[in-house]
N, C-alpha and C positions, 0 to 999 in steps of 0.2 A: 234153701236149696232142696229141701226135702221134696221128693216126688219128681224132680227134674229127670228127664229121660236122656240117657247116654247110650249111644251106639258105639260098640267097641269092634273095630275091624282089625283082627289079629289072627294069624294062622298057626301060632304056636299053642298047642293044646294046654300045656301047663300054665302059660301066661294068661290064656283065655279064662281058665278056672280061677286063677288068682284074682284077676281084675274083676270078674263077675262077683266073686265073694266079697272082695274088699269094697267095691263101689256100692254093692247092695247093702252091706253093713252100714255104710255112710248115709243111707237113705235114698239112694238114686234108683230109678227104674232102668235096668240094664238089659240091652240086647246085644248078643255076640254074633258076629259074622266072620267067616274065615277067608273070603275072597273079595277082591275089589268089585267084581260084577254084582255081588250080593248087596254091597252098600248102595249102589245105584238103584237096584230093584226094591230094596226094603225101606229106603229113606222115606218114600212117599206114604208108606203104610204106617211105619212106626213113628214118624215125625219127631225125630230126636231134638233135644235142646242143644246137644253138643255131640260131635263125632270125634272119638279118639281113634286115630288112623295110623296104622303101621305103614311103612313105605315098602318094604320088601315082602310082597304077597304074590301068590301064584296068579297067573293070568294078567289082570290089570294092576299095575303097581299104585302105590299111594299118590304119587305125583299126578298120574293120569286121572285117578278118582277125584282128586282135588280140582283139577282143571274142569272136569265135567260138571261137578257140583257148582262151581263158580260161574258156570254159564247161565245159571238161572236161580241161584240161591245164595243167601248170606249166612247159611248155617255155620255156627262156630266150629272150626276145625283145629284140633290139636294133634300135631304129628308126634308119634311115639316111635322112635327108631334107634337102631344100633348104629346108624350112619352118623358119624360125628364130624364129618368134614364141613368146613365153612361153606363150600360151594353148595352142598346139599341143603344147609340151613337157609342160605340166601335164596335158593330156588324155591324152597317150601314157603318161605315168608312172602316172596314176591308173587307167588301163585295165589296168595290170599289166605294162608293159614293164620290162625290167631296166636299160636304158640308152637314151640318145637322142643320136645323133651327127649333127651338121649337115654338109652338103656346102658347100664343098669341105673335105676332111679330110686330115690328114697320115697317111701309111701307118703310121708307127710308133704314132701315137695310136690308130688303128683297131685294130691288132693288140693293143696293151696292154689296151685296154678290152674286147675280146673275151675275152682270156685272164683278165682280172679277173672277168668275169661267170662264166666256166666254173669258176674257182677258188671263187667264192662258192657256186655250186651244189654242188660237191663238199663244201664245208664244211657245207652244210645237209643232208647225208645222214648223220646220226649213227647210231651203234649204239644199239639200243633199251635204255633204262634208265629208272629212275624219275624222272630229271631231265628227261625229254623229254615229260612230260604235265603240264599245269597244269589244275587244277580250281578253278573259281570257282563261286559260287552260280548255278546255271542255265547255266553256260558251261564247256565242256571244250575244251582246245586241245592237240592231239596233234602234236608236232613230227616224229614218225616218219612218219606218214601225211599230215601237213599238212592234217588235217581239223579243222574247228571245228564243234562242236555247240552249239546254243542251245536250251535247254529240251528236250533229247533229239532235236532235229532238225538234220541237217547243213545248214549254210549255205554258199553258194557265194561265197567271198571270193577276191580276186586274190592272187597271191604277195606283193606288196608290202603289201597290207592285212594278210595273215597275219604278215609279218615285223614290222610295226609293233605288232600286237596281242601277238605273242610277246615283243617287247622290253619293252613296258609290263608284261606279266604276270610276267616274270621279275625285275623290279625294282620291286615294288609300292610301295616307300617313296620312290621317286625322282621328282622333278618334272623333266620334260624340256622344254627349249626347242624350238621348232620347228626351229631350226638343228641342234640335237643330233639330233633325230629324222631330219632330212634326211640328215645325215652317216652316222648309224648304220644307217639302213635301206637306203641306197643305197651305203654304204661310200665316199662321195665328197662333197666340198662343191662339186663342179663346177657344179651348177645354181644354187645360191645364192638360190633363190626360195622363201621359206617358205610361199607360197600352195600349193605342191605338197602340203605336209603338211596344211594346213588342209582342202584338198579331199579328201585321203585319209581324214582323220579323219571328215569329214562323211559320206562314202560308207560307211565302216565302221560308223558309228553307225546308219545306216539299215538295216543288216543284222543288228545284234546287240542294239540297244536297244529296249525296249518303248516308251519315250517319248523321242524325240530332243531334245525341248525341255527335258527334265530327265534327262540321261544318268546311268545307274547305273554302267556299267563304265569309261567314259573321261571323266574329269572335266577341265574347263577350269580352269586356274589363271590367272586374269586378270592380264595383264601379264607372264606368265612362259611358260606353255605348257600341257602336259598331263601327267596322271598316272593311274595305275590307281585307280579309286574304291572298290575292294573287295578284301579280303584273300583270298588263296588258301585253299581248304578244307584 
């Protein structure tokens, strides 16, 4: 992890100083910004490996920053926020963040979860081979480029939507509970709220299904969870 670049978007001066000193001591290259607009402007120059993003910032809040980044980037995003409500966590996760840490936090927990996200990113950069492309009728999922095409057109899905779709497509005969999907997609059972998965599936269906009231790709198995509804070609 030594030398990895972390951008910290936080408007509290004391927390800025702490995070800069703490992460620098751990071997990271750290850049501090204080407003949401700065994140958008500086990301292309600094090219961080991970964004530690506060939600409550002046101007553009963290949710809007996350939306804009996810329009064209899979940059790992960890929300760091005093907002502890489940609805905020669900919104953040379904927008495509990789983790959500509430303030106050333990230094060790913060470091471990940053490292966990970076490890997962490295693990999701496989060498190209035939196992990294799944073709379903009308749908192609490429794990190398993390591009999803529906009927020949690229659809813009978030990293977590992609991870969930990839997981379902690689195990077409398995029925997953929402808790299993939560654990396997985020590699953690920390959140413990299955509504995260329900919301994620709903948003994904809106992007890939012709008829969300009668899904073709992602089937609901009532009382259990979800499974892929069609076999790979």
